[in-house]
C-alpha positions in Angstrom: 6.4 -12.2 -16.3 8.6 -9.4 -17.5 8.9 -6.3 -15.4 7.4 -3.6 -17.5 4.6 -5.9 -18.6 3.9 -6.7 -15.0 3.7 -3.1 -13.9 1.4 -2.1 -16.7 -0.8 -5.1 -15.9 -0.8 -4.6 -12.1 -1.4 -0.9 -12.2 -4.2 -0.8 -14.8 -5.8 -4.0 -13.5 -5.8 -2.4 -10.1 -7.5 0.7 -11.4 -10.0 -1.6 -13.2 -10.8 -3.5 -9.9 -11.3 -0.3 -8.0 -13.4 1.4 -10.7 -15.8 -1.6 -11.0 -16.1 -1.8 -7.2 -16.6 1.9 -6.6 -19.0 2.6 -9.5 -12.7 -1.6 -9.0 12.0 -3.9 -7.2 14.1 -3.1 -8.4 15.8 -2.7 -11.7 16.8 -5.8 -13.6 20.4 -5.3 -12.3 19.4 -4.8 -8.7 21.3 -6.6 -6.0 19.5 -8.4 -3.1 18.1 -6.4 -0.3 19.9 -6.3 3.1 17.6 -9.0 4.5 16.7 -12.3 3.1 13.7 -12.6 5.4 10.5 -13.7 3.6 7.8 -11.3 4.6 5.1 -9.1 3.2 4.5 -7.1 6.4 7.4 -4.9 7.7 7.7 -2.7 10.7 9.5 0.6 10.2 10.8 2.9 12.9 11.5 6.5 11.9 14.1 8.5 13.8 12.4 11.1 15.9 9.1 9.1 16.3 8.2 7.0 19.2 5.6 5.1 17.2 6.2 2.4 14.6 4.6 2.2 11.2 4.1 -0.6 8.7 4.8 -1.4 5.1 2.7 -4.2 3.4 3.5 -5.6 0.0 0.4 -6.2 -2.1 -0.4 -8.0 -5.3 -3.0 -5.9 -7.1 -5.1 -8.8 -8.3 -5.2 -12.3 -6.9 -7.6 -15.3 -7.3 -10.0 -15.2 -4.4 -8.9 -18.7 -3.2 -5.3 -17.5 -2.9 -6.1 -14.3 -1.0 -4.6 -14.3 2.6 -3.3 -11.9 5.2 -0.1 -12.9 7.0 -0.1 -13.1 10.8 0.1 -9.7 12.4 -1.5 -7.8 9.5 -4.8 -7.1 11.2 -3.0 -6.0 14.4 -0.8 -3.6 12.4 -3.8 -2.3 10.5 -5.8 -1.7 13.7 -2.9 0.2 15.3 -2.5 2.5 12.3 -4.2 5.9 12.2 -3.9 6.4 8.5 -3.8 4.0 5.5 -1.7 4.9 2.5 -1.8 3.4 -1.0 0.1 4.1 -4.2 -3.0 6.2 -5.2 -5.4 7.7 -2.7 -8.4 5.5 -2.9 -10.7 8.4 -2.3 -9.9 9.5 -5.8 -11.2 6.3 -7.1 -14.7 7.1 -5.9 -14.6 10.7 -7.2 -16.6 10.8 -10.5 -14.6 13.8 -11.7 -11.3 12.0 -11.2 -12.6 8.9 -12.9 -13.9 10.9 -15.9 -10.5 12.6 -16.1 -8.8 9.2 -16.1 -11.2 7.8 -18.8 -10.4 10.8 -21.0 -6.7 9.9 -20.9 -7.3 6.4 -22.2 -7.5 7.7 -25.7 -4.7 8.5 -28.1 -4.4 12.0 -29.4 -4.7 13.4 -32.9 -7.2 10.7 -34.0 -4.4 8.1 -33.9 -5.7 4.5 -34.0 -4.3 1.1 -33.5 -4.1 0.7 -37.3 -1.5 3.5 -37.3 0.7 1.6 -34.8 0.5 -1.9 -36.2 1.3 -3.7 -39.4 -1.5 -5.5 -41.2 -0.7 -8.9 -39.7 -0.5 -7.6 -36.1 -3.6 -5.5 -36.5 -5.5 -8.7 -37.6 -4.1 -10.5 -34.5 -5.5 -7.8 -32.2 -8.8 -7.6 -34.1 -9.3 -11.4 -34.0 -8.4 -11.6 -30.3 -10.9 -9.0 -29.1 -13.6 -10.1 -31.5 -13.5 -13.5 -29.7 -13.9 -11.7 -26.4 -17.0 -10.0 -27.8 -15.2 -6.6 -28.0 -15.5 -5.2 -31.6 -12.3 -3.4 -32.6 -14.5 -0.4 -33.6 -14.8 0.5 -29.9 -11.1 0.0 -29.1 -9.4 1.6 -32.1 -8.4 4.8 -30.3 -7.7 3.4 -26.8 -4.0 3.4 -25.8 -2.5 -0.1 -26.2 -1.4 -0.1 -22.5 -5.0 -0.1 -21.4 -5.9 -2.9 -23.9 -3.1 -5.1 -22.5 -4.9 -5.5 -19.3 -7.8 -7.2 -21.1 -5.4 -9.9 -22.4 -4.9 -11.4 -19.0 -7.6 -13.8 -17.8 -11.0 -12.7 -16.7 -11.1 -9.1 -15.3 -14.8 -8.6 -16.0 -16.9 -6.8 -13.4 -18.6 -10.0 -12.4 -15.3 -11.6 -11.4 -14.4 -8.6 -9.3 -17.5 -8.3 -7.2 -17.7 -9.5 -3.6 -17.6 -13.3 -3.7 -16.1 -13.2 -7.3 -13.1 -14.9 -8.7 -10.6 -12.1 -8.1 -9.7 -10.0 -5.1 -7.7 -6.8 -4.8 -5.7 -6.2 -1.7 -6.0 -2.4 -2.2 -9.8 -2.7 -2.3 -9.9 -5.0 0.8 -7.8 -2.6 2.8 -9.9 0.4 1.5 -13.1 -1.3 2.7 -11.4 -2.1 6.1 -10.4 1.6 6.4 -13.9 2.8 5.5 -15.5 0.4 8.0 -13.2 1.5 10.8 -13.3 5.2 10.1 -9.6 5.4 9.2 -8.2 8.2 7.1 -6.6 7.2 3.8 -4.0 8.8 1.6 -1.8 8.3 -1.5 1.9 8.3 -2.3 1.1 9.7 -5.7 -2.0 10.8 -7.7 -3.8 9.2 -10.6 -2.6 12.0 -12.9 1.0 11.4 -11.9 0.8 7.6 -12.5 -0.8 8.1 -15.9 1.8 10.7 -16.8 4.5 8.2 -15.9 3.0 5.4 -18.0 2.5 7.8 -20.8 6.3 8.2 -21.1 6.2 4.8 -22.8 5.8 5.5 -26.6 2.6 4.2 -28.0 4.6 2.1 -30.5 6.3 0.3 -27.6 2.9 -0.1 -26.0 1.6 -1.7 -29.2 4.5 -4.2 -29.2 3.7 -5.2 -25.6 0.0 -5.7 -26.6 1.0 -8.0 -29.4 3.4 -9.9 -27.1 0.7 -10.3 -24.5 -1.8 -11.7 -27.0 0.8 -14.1 -28.5 2.0 -15.4 -25.2 -1.4 -17.0 -24.7 -1.6 -19.5 -21.8 2.0 -18.8 -21.0 0.9 -15.5 -19.3 -1.5 -17.5 -17.1 1.4 -19.8 -16.1 3.6 -16.8 -15.2 0.8 -15.3 -13.2 0.3 -18.5 -11.3 4.0 -18.7 -10.6 3.9 -15.1 -9.3 1.0 -15.9 -7.0 2.9 -18.8 -5.6 5.9 -16.7 -4.9 3.7 -14.0 -3.4 2.1 -16.6 -1.1 5.6 -17.7 0.0 6.2 -14.0 0.9 9.5 -14.2 -1.0 9.9 -10.6 -2.2 13.4 -11.1 -3.4 12.4 -13.9 -5.7 9.5 -11.8 -6.8 11.9 -9.0 -7.7 14.0 -11.5 -9.7 11.0 -12.8 -11.6 9.7 -9.5 -12.6 13.2 -8.1 -13.3 13.7 -10.1 -16.5 14.4 -7.9 -19.5 11.5 -7.0 -21.7 12.9 -6.4 -25.1 12.2 -2.9 -26.5 10.8 -1.2 -23.4 13.2 -2.2 -20.5 14.8 1.2 -20.9 11.8 2.7 -19.2 12.1 0.6 -16.0 13.7 3.4 -14.0 10.8 5.7 -14.8 8.1 3.1 -13.9 9.7 1.7 -10.8 12.9 3.0 -9.4 12.1 6.7 -9.6 8.7 6.1 -8.1 10.3 4.2 -5.2 12.6 7.1 -4.5 9.8 9.6 -4.7 7.8 7.7 -2.0 10.5 7.6 0.7 10.4 11.2 1.9 6.6 11.0 2.0 6.6 7.8 4.0 9.2 9.1 6.4 7.3 12.3 7.0 3.9 10.6 7.4 5.4 8.0 9.8 6.6 10.8 12.0 3.1 12.2 12.3 1.2 9.0 13.2 1.3 5.3 13.0 0.8 4.6 9.3 0.1 1.6 7.2 1.6 1.8 3.7 0.2 -0.8 1.2 2.2 -0.8 -2.1 2.9 -3.4 -4.7 5.2 -6.2 -3.4 7.5 -5.8 -6.4 8.4 -2.3 -5.1 9.8 -3.7 -1.8 12.9 -5.8 -2.5 16.2 -5.2 -4.2 18.9 -2.6 -3.7 16.7 0.1 -5.1 13.5 -1.1 -3.5 11.5 0.6 -0.8 12.9 -1.3 2.1 16.5 -0.7 1.1 15.8 3.0 0.4 14.1 3.4 3.8 17.2 1.9 5.5 19.5 4.2 3.6 17.4 7.1 4.9 18.0 6.0 8.5 14.8 4.1 9.1 14.9 0.9 11.0 13.2 -1.9 9.1 12.3 -5.4 10.3 10.0 -8.1 9.1 6.9 -8.7 11.3 7.0 -12.4 12.3 4.8 -13.7 15.1 
């Protein structure tokens, strides 16, 4: 699955999971990270702190039967005083924050999908959502990046409930934090993430929507391959897979991925100095020369895979 498409899907699908439950890297030219170890869980030691902290690579949505926690994850989680996500999960249970997010789903100035698509492509979108029981009338003004999520498999509320077909690592960790009384935090806000994705022109978003619909079962095959790589804990192979060029929008990859990785590092270092922390971020952010692990090393942090 191409990089930009993957990050649109993983981010907005993650929001969908958290909203339904609470109401649910690297550039394409990146070189390999300094370690070829296969691991999702990493221990980090920040200069000036006697405590260690942890970084865990998530996949925002995964079939329930494929969900697993590597050895050492629960121990690392239990030792941690505060759990960090890309977005503070507390925001996802705040009605005001959710209403603000919903309001940003819509295009401005009464722009509609028909304004972005030619007649053939508009019919493709209309027919696709009609078959899903979603009349185009209700979708006309929604930004194409949100609609793209609905083109991947079943992300209905029923599939996301406890015992459903899909799990979210973020939601599972959030529930664990809630049950154990651990504080949670975010490396960025909902508003910031939405502002980042909004830097992709709506015309480019529309092209991605058409591409997603036309890819059909191929998208499912790509997601299955991604899940396999994830279960192998091969973050470098994952980076290579999602680092393929997406025609027309690959120019925005630094905005969506690399810049965000760089923004997280000082926050992670500072928080790790305060207390033992557990940082759960998308696994695609970890590997590569511009990934979180390499950037942490460059900042003087000791990084090693947790293998028992």
